[in-house]
C-alpha positions, 0 to 999 in steps of 0.5 A: 534422699536420706536426712544425712544427704540432705543434710550434705546438701544443706552444708555443702560450703563445709563440703567444698572446704573439705574437698579443697583440704583433701585435694593434696592427698587424694584426686577428689573434688566435691564440685566435679561430677563426671557421669561418663566413668563411675570411677573418676572423682564425683560427690558423694552426694549425688552418687548416692541419690542416683544410686537410690534412684536407680535402685527404687527404679528396679524396685518398682519395676519387680514389684509391678511384676510381682503382682502381675505374677501374683495374680497370674499364678492365682490358679496354682493355689489349689491346683499346683501340680509338681509334674507339670513343668509349667506350674513349676516354671510359674512358681520358680519365677515368682519366687525370683522375684520375690526373693530380688525384691526382698534382697534389693529392699534390705540394700535400700535400707542399708543405704538408708541406714548411712549416718555419715561419710565413716559409715560408708565403708561399714555399711555398703561393702556387703550390699555389692556381692548380693546386687551381683548376685541379683543381677545374675539371676535376672540377667536371663529373663529380666536383663534391663533390670539385671544391667541396671543392678550391674551399673548399681553395683560399680556405683557402690563400689566406687563410693565405697572406695573414694569414702574408704580413700577419705577416712583412711578406713579399712575393710575385710572383703571377706568378711564383707563376702561372709555377710552378704552369703548369710543374708542371701540364705536368710532372705531365701528362707524368708521368700520361700516362707512368704510363698510357701503360705501363698501356695500351701500345695508347694514345698519350696525346700524341695522344689527348688534352689535358688 
């Protein structure tokens, strides 16, 4: 849990007072947790905390897979053959995992940079398209992680909307999509560079496009 979340927990009485003041304006309660429907009014703190825990779980799973693939693919450091489909598929799989991990770590850093409720509509919107993109890419090979990422995007989306309602903030979805697209491109280059150092015989700029 980030420092800001801990502060919210410590100051829950003040938060509850704020909830009572806002209850006439929005259907929101800081004392209610609706597990069955993420769109219902729930406290921001448990929802953000749950989202971070869910994200950490996905990251841990992919990090374990990354270690496994790095070990299994060790022979490709010196024996990679671009005409061998099994070699290409092994590298593609490891690249997918590395790429996904880098994106999710960026999103974790975004969540960790939240300094208060007013910063949520500024920080989180761009993370949602990225999560959905990674979820789609993992769907076939890692369906459980894909499902968890879909759940995460729903949770974060509802947090953004509720925080925007409470703070009367406005955000530009087209701008968020642009930021997301730019970050995805940057991370692809980072993943290419990282794996190119590991597999010098592989030309990631020509092998495939993530």
